[in-house]
C-alpha positions as CSV (number, residue, x, y, z in Angstrom):
1,M,120.9,370.5,40.0
2,E,121.7,369.4,43.6
3,A,118.8,366.9,43.5
4,F,120.1,365.5,40.2
5,L,123.6,365.0,41.6
6,L,122.2,363.3,44.7
7,W,120.2,360.7,42.7
8,T,123.2,360.1,40.5
9,A,125.3,359.3,43.6
10,I,122.6,357.0,44.9
11,L,122.4,355.1,41.7
12,L,126.2,354.8,41.3
13,F,127.1,353.7,44.8
14,S,124.0,351.7,45.9
15,P,124.5,347.9,45.7
16,H,123.1,346.4,42.5
17,V,120.3,343.8,43.0
18,D,119.5,341.6,40.0
19,A,115.7,341.2,39.5
20,A,116.2,337.5,39.2
21,E,117.6,337.4,42.7
22,V,114.5,338.9,44.3
23,K,112.1,336.1,45.3
24,S,108.4,336.8,45.2
25,W,106.9,335.3,48.3
26,L,103.2,334.7,48.8
27,T,101.3,337.2,50.8
28,D,99.0,336.2,53.6
29,G,96.0,336.6,51.4
30,H,97.5,334.5,48.5
31,A,98.6,331.8,51.0
32,R,95.0,331.6,52.3
33,D,93.8,331.1,48.7
34,V,96.3,328.2,48.4
35,V,94.9,326.7,51.7
36,A,91.3,327.0,50.5
37,S,92.1,325.4,47.2
38,T,93.9,322.5,49.0
39,V,90.9,321.8,51.3
40,H,88.4,322.4,48.5
41,S,89.9,319.5,46.5
42,R,88.5,317.1,49.1
43,Y,85.7,319.1,50.8
44,P,84.2,321.4,48.2
45,E,82.6,324.1,50.3
46,P,82.2,327.7,49.1
47,C,84.2,329.2,51.9
48,Y,86.4,328.3,54.9
49,S,87.7,330.0,58.0
50,T,91.6,330.1,58.1
51,Y,93.4,331.0,61.3
52,R,97.1,331.8,61.3
53,N,99.3,329.9,63.8
54,E,102.4,332.1,64.4
55,H,103.7,329.7,67.1
56,L,104.1,326.9,64.5
57,E,105.6,329.4,62.1
58,R,108.4,330.4,64.5
59,S,109.0,326.8,65.3
60,A,109.4,325.8,61.7
61,D,111.9,328.5,61.0
62,N,114.0,327.5,64.0
63,F,114.3,324.0,62.7
64,R,115.2,324.8,59.1
65,S,118.9,324.1,58.5
66,N,119.1,327.1,56.1
67,S,116.9,329.4,58.1
68,S,118.2,332.7,56.7
69,N,114.7,333.7,55.6
70,D,116.5,335.2,52.5
71,G,116.4,338.6,54.0
72,N,112.7,338.4,54.9
73,A,111.8,339.3,58.5
74,D,108.5,337.4,58.1
75,A,108.0,333.6,58.3
76,S,109.0,331.5,55.3
77,V,106.1,329.1,55.9
78,Y,102.6,330.1,57.0
79,F,100.4,327.7,59.0
80,Y,96.6,327.8,59.1
81,R,94.0,326.0,61.1
82,V,91.1,325.5,58.7
83,A,87.4,325.2,59.7
84,S,84.0,325.6,58.1
85,D,82.5,329.1,57.9
86,N,79.3,331.1,57.1
87,C,79.3,333.1,53.9
88,E,77.3,334.4,50.9
89,Y,78.5,333.2,47.5
90,D,77.4,333.4,43.9
91,T,76.5,330.3,41.8
92,L,74.3,329.3,38.9
93,Q,70.9,327.6,39.2
94,D,69.0,326.6,36.1
95,G,71.6,328.7,34.2
96,K,70.9,331.9,36.1
97,P,73.2,333.6,38.6
98,V,71.9,333.5,42.2
99,K,73.3,334.4,45.6
100,L,73.2,331.8,48.3
101,T,74.0,331.8,52.0
102,L,76.0,329.0,53.7
103,V,75.3,328.6,57.4
104,T,77.3,326.1,59.5
105,M,77.0,325.4,63.2
106,D,80.4,324.3,64.4
107,C,80.4,321.8,61.6
108,C,83.8,320.9,60.6
109,E,87.5,321.2,61.5
110,Y,89.8,320.4,58.6
111,G,93.1,320.4,60.4
112,I,96.4,322.3,59.8
113,V,97.6,323.3,56.4
114,A,101.2,324.7,55.9
115,V,102.1,326.8,52.8
116,D,105.7,327.4,51.7
117,R,105.6,331.1,50.6
118,S,108.4,330.7,48.1
119,T,107.2,327.6,46.3
120,A,103.4,327.9,47.0
121,K,103.4,324.2,47.9
122,S,100.9,323.2,50.6
123,Y,101.1,320.5,53.2
124,W,97.8,319.3,54.8
125,F,98.3,317.5,58.1
126,T,95.2,315.3,58.2
127,P,94.8,312.6,60.9
128,E,95.1,309.9,58.2
129,E,98.2,311.3,56.4
130,G,99.8,313.6,58.9
131,A,102.9,311.4,59.5
132,D,103.7,311.0,55.8
133,K,103.0,314.7,55.2
134,F,105.4,315.7,58.0
135,E,108.1,313.5,56.4
136,E,107.6,315.3,53.1
137,F,107.5,318.7,54.8
138,A,110.6,318.1,56.8
139,R,112.5,316.9,53.7
140,D,111.4,319.9,51.6
141,E,112.1,322.5,54.2
142,K,115.4,320.8,55.3
143,M,114.4,320.7,58.9
144,R,116.8,319.5,61.6
145,P,115.9,318.4,65.2
146,D,117.4,320.0,68.3
147,L,119.6,317.0,69.2
148,P,120.5,315.3,71.4
149,F,117.1,315.3,73.1
150,S,114.9,316.8,70.4
151,R,112.3,318.0,72.9
152,L,111.2,321.0,70.9
153,F,111.2,319.2,67.6
154,I,109.1,316.3,68.8
155,A,106.6,318.8,70.3
156,F,106.4,320.4,66.9
157,Y,105.9,317.0,65.3
158,R,103.1,316.0,67.8
159,E,101.2,319.2,67.3
160,L,101.1,318.8,63.5
161,V,100.6,315.1,63.3
162,W,98.6,314.3,66.5
163,G,96.8,317.5,67.0
164,D,96.1,319.0,70.4
165,A,94.2,316.0,71.8
166,D,94.9,315.7,75.5
167,E,94.8,311.9,75.3
168,K,97.8,311.7,73.0
169,E,100.4,312.4,75.6
170,I,99.5,311.2,79.1
171,S,102.0,312.4,81.8
172,S,100.1,311.8,85.1
173,L,97.5,309.6,86.7
174,E,95.2,312.7,87.2
175,Q,95.3,313.5,83.4
176,L,94.6,309.8,82.6
177,R,91.7,309.6,85.0
178,K,90.1,312.7,83.4
179,A,90.6,311.4,79.9
180,V,89.1,308.0,80.7
181,G,86.2,309.6,82.6
182,R,85.3,311.9,79.7
183,N,85.3,308.9,77.3
184,F,83.1,306.8,79.5
185,Q,80.6,309.6,80.1
186,S,80.4,310.4,76.3
187,A,80.0,306.6,75.5
188,Y,77.4,305.7,78.2
189,S,75.6,308.9,79.2
190,P,76.0,311.5,76.4
191,Y,72.6,313.1,76.5
192,E,71.2,312.6,80.1
193,K,72.7,313.1,83.5
194,D,72.6,309.6,84.9
195,G,75.1,307.6,86.8
196,V,75.6,304.7,84.3
197,W,78.9,306.0,83.0
198,A,80.3,306.7,86.5
199,R,79.7,303.2,87.8
200,K,81.3,301.6,84.8
201,F,84.2,304.1,84.8
202,E,85.0,303.5,88.5
203,L,85.1,299.8,88.0
204,W,87.5,300.2,85.1
205,W,89.7,302.6,87.1
206,R,89.9,300.4,90.1
207,K,91.0,297.4,88.0
208,F,93.6,299.6,86.2
209,V,95.1,300.9,89.4
210,S,95.3,297.5,91.0
211,K,97.2,296.0,88.0
212,N,99.5,299.1,87.5
213,S,100.3,300.3,91.0
214,R,104.0,300.9,90.1
215,L,103.4,302.5,86.7
216,T,105.1,305.9,86.3
217,L,103.6,308.0,83.5
218,G,105.6,310.5,81.6
219,T,107.6,311.1,78.4
220,T,111.3,310.1,78.2
221,Y,114.0,311.3,75.8
222,Q,117.0,309.1,75.2
223,P,119.9,310.2,72.9
224,I,121.1,307.3,70.7
225,S,123.4,307.0,67.8
226,E,120.6,307.5,65.2
227,G,119.2,310.5,66.9
228,T,116.7,310.5,69.8
229,R,114.4,307.8,71.1
230,V,111.2,309.3,72.7
231,S,108.7,307.2,74.6
232,G,105.4,308.2,76.2
233,Y,101.8,307.2,76.9
234,S,98.5,307.7,75.2
235,F,94.9,306.7,75.8
236,S,92.5,305.4,73.2
237,G,88.9,305.0,74.4
238,F,85.6,303.7,73.1
239,K,84.9,304.5,69.4
240,L,82.3,307.3,69.5
241,T,79.8,308.1,66.8
242,V,77.7,311.2,66.1
243,P,74.8,310.7,66.8
244,R,75.4,308.0,69.4
245,S,74.4,304.5,68.2
246,D,72.2,302.2,70.2
247,G,73.7,299.3,72.1
248,P,77.0,299.1,74.0
249,P,79.9,301.3,72.7
250,K,82.4,299.6,70.4
251,G,86.1,299.4,71.1
252,K,88.1,298.8,74.3
253,P,89.6,301.6,76.4
254,T,93.4,301.1,76.3
255,L,96.5,302.8,77.7
256,F,99.4,302.5,75.2
257,Q,103.1,303.2,75.4
258,W,104.3,304.7,72.1
259,T,107.9,305.2,70.9
260,L,109.2,307.6,68.3
261,L,112.7,307.6,66.7
262,I,113.8,311.1,65.7
263,K,116.7,310.9,63.2
264,S,119.3,313.6,62.6
265,D,117.9,314.3,59.1
266,G,114.5,315.3,60.5
267,T,112.6,312.1,59.7
268,V,110.5,310.6,62.4
269,E,109.9,306.8,62.6
270,R,107.0,305.5,64.8
271,L,107.9,302.2,66.4
272,P,105.3,299.6,67.4
273,S,103.2,300.6,70.4
274,K,102.7,298.5,73.5
275,A,99.4,298.0,75.2
276,I,99.8,298.7,79.0
277,Y,96.2,298.0,80.0
278,S,93.1,297.3,78.0
279,N,89.7,296.4,79.4
280,R,86.0,297.3,78.9
């Protein structure tokens, strides 16, 4: 009898929750399925490796203007780095079921895919479409930058749209020298240990230093009426192919100055870049 009275009291005085108000969020496993389906639409492999990036997840929730998480302690958006994988899978050959094995040797990186757990919508930040996808993502998730300087927001943007390439944000001469040296070595001496690349690199470097002796590398953040104007430097080297082609490498190693305009509504506009130094 006491147990009956206890449960009656719980039912009477507990806050009522309408079933329609409870949101069904994707689990980690279901979100990975969405990621695999997204990548499979362009690269139809039987399996993929997916690696959670909780750092990006925390950043995304910090920038959401309505970041209440709806009572959920977990991230509202999951981020995954996607790569090729080894696996066994079932298929049909000549109408008969067979089991095959896929083996890859560090084949492919497919980039970052974000999945909104409440809508099951995915956002694939590829090198070709990353900027447009970020604009869509920021609009859907109602993201707002950390004005007036937007340092954290622009770091979040660069990680998704530009990736983790060291050459995308040059902040010192030492960093630039290492980036240029790696590019020259890969372009001129990729398979054997000779000094061809070093001689060509030192010539390029001496000319660069002589023409830019007063250049100060680094990233600047300027608050303006529209939001924040961010300027920095990046390096673009020879166009490298796998395997390396015969003949001289194509392209021209160039140091650029880039400028981004971060607006208060979370959109990012890339303004025209300026070539600081370009030479073979």
